[in-house]
C-alpha positions in Angstrom: 21.7 135.4 -42.7 18.1 134.7 -41.6 18.2 131.3 -43.2 21.4 130.4 -41.3 19.8 131.2 -38.0 16.7 129.1 -38.8 18.8 126.1 -39.9 20.9 126.4 -36.7 17.8 126.6 -34.5 16.3 123.6 -36.3 19.5 121.6 -35.7 19.5 122.5 -32.0 15.8 121.6 -31.7 16.4 118.2 -33.4 19.3 117.5 -31.0 17.3 118.5 -28.0 14.4 116.2 -29.0 16.7 113.3 -29.6 17.2 113.0 -25.8 19.3 110.4 -24.1 18.5 106.6 -24.0 19.6 104.3 -21.2 19.9 100.6 -21.6 21.0 97.7 -19.5 24.7 97.3 -19.2 26.1 93.8 -19.0 27.6 92.7 -15.7 31.3 93.3 -15.5 31.3 96.3 -17.8 32.3 99.6 -16.2 29.2 101.6 -16.1 29.6 104.5 -13.6 26.4 104.7 -11.6 24.5 102.0 -13.6 24.0 98.9 -11.4 22.4 96.7 -14.0 23.0 92.9 -13.5 22.3 89.6 -15.0 19.0 89.1 -13.1 17.3 91.5 -15.4 17.6 94.3 -12.9 18.3 97.8 -14.1 19.5 100.6 -11.8 20.6 104.1 -12.5 21.8 106.5 -9.9 24.0 106.4 -6.8 23.1 103.3 -4.7 20.2 102.3 -7.0 19.5 98.6 -6.4 22.2 98.6 -3.7 25.0 96.4 -4.9 24.6 93.8 -7.6 26.1 91.1 -5.3 23.4 91.4 -2.7 20.5 91.9 -5.0 19.1 88.4 -5.7 15.8 89.7 -6.8 14.9 89.9 -10.5 13.2 92.1 -13.0 13.6 95.3 -10.8 14.0 98.8 -12.2 15.4 101.6 -10.0 16.2 105.2 -11.0 17.4 107.7 -8.4 19.6 108.1 -5.4 19.3 104.8 -3.4 16.1 103.8 -5.1 15.5 100.1 -4.1 18.8 100.5 -2.2 18.3 97.6 0.2 16.5 95.2 -2.1 17.5 91.6 -1.5 14.9 89.1 -2.9 12.1 91.4 -4.1 11.0 90.9 -7.7 9.4 93.0 -10.3 9.6 96.3 -8.4 9.8 99.7 -10.1 11.2 102.7 -8.2 11.9 106.2 -9.5 13.0 109.0 -7.2 15.2 109.9 -4.3 15.1 106.8 -1.9 11.9 105.4 -3.5 11.4 101.9 -2.1 14.7 102.4 -0.3 14.2 99.8 2.5 12.5 97.1 0.4 14.0 93.7 1.1 11.6 91.0 -0.1 8.5 93.0 -1.2 7.5 92.3 -4.8 5.5 94.0 -7.5 5.6 97.4 -6.0 5.7 100.7 -7.9 7.0 103.9 -6.3 7.4 107.2 -8.1 8.5 110.3 -6.2 11.0 111.2 -3.6 10.7 108.9 -0.5 7.7 107.1 -2.0 7.3 103.7 -0.2 10.6 104.5 1.4 10.3 102.3 4.4 8.5 99.3 2.7 10.3 96.1 3.6 8.0 93.1 2.8 4.8 94.7 1.5 3.8 93.8 -2.0 1.4 95.0 -4.7 1.6 98.6 -3.6 1.5 101.7 -5.8 2.7 105.1 -4.6 2.9 108.1 -6.8 4.0 111.4 -5.2 6.5 112.6 -2.7 6.2 110.8 0.6 3.3 108.7 -0.7 3.1 105.5 1.5 6.4 106.6 3.0 6.1 104.7 6.3 4.5 101.5 4.9 6.5 98.5 6.0 4.4 95.4 5.6 1.0 96.6 4.2 0.0 95.3 0.8 -2.4 96.1 -2.0 -2.4 99.9 -1.2 -2.7 102.7 -3.8 -1.6 106.2 -2.9 -1.5 109.1 -5.3 -0.5 112.6 -4.1 1.9 114.3 -1.8 1.9 112.6 1.6 -1.0 110.3 0.6 -1.2 107.4 3.1 2.2 108.6 4.3 1.9 107.2 7.9 0.3 103.9 7.0 2.6 101.1 8.2 0.7 97.8 8.0 -2.8 98.6 6.7 -3.7 96.9 3.5 -6.2 97.3 0.7 -6.4 101.1 1.0 -6.8 103.7 -1.7 -5.9 107.4 -1.3 -6.0 110.0 -4.0 -5.0 113.6 -3.3 -2.5 115.5 -1.1 -2.6 114.3 2.5 -5.4 111.8 1.7 -5.6 109.2 4.5 -2.4 110.7 5.9 -2.6 109.1 9.4 -4.4 105.9 8.4 -3.2 102.7 10.0 -6.2 100.5 9.3 -7.3 98.5 6.3 -9.9 98.7 3.5 -10.3 102.5 3.4 -10.8 104.9 0.5 -10.4 108.6 0.4 -10.4 111.1 -2.5 -9.5 114.7 -2.2 -7.0 116.8 -0.3 
């Protein structure tokens, strides 16, 4: 009996480690919440990448509720999390990971936000890096900033600043 339980647990463990793989679904194929298209965009989640018909950008990846939801001509963006890069229209080469990260970005490019609300209010600022909860959250147009840590440079609106620590 002991061998049976070990074998069963081993099988369950193997199945759990196998995980789930997601791939790009060709346009025109029913795919549920997957919004992948022929522009090499891949979206997973309700509203991710908006609708394929309005997304003329290419090489974008979105995962999460309305991640990159308004993207129109932005290219090579990666968004993961609830409304990450939600308002982006033409900004390119941005990376947002976390709920509401870079949420209001529209045209800013080359930004990296990691953490809930990181660079949330950024609209046009470019070349910013924010890592941590609420890091650079109020920045709207400042560029070339680096913030690492929770609330780092929270109310910053200027350019070329660096802060490390909570």
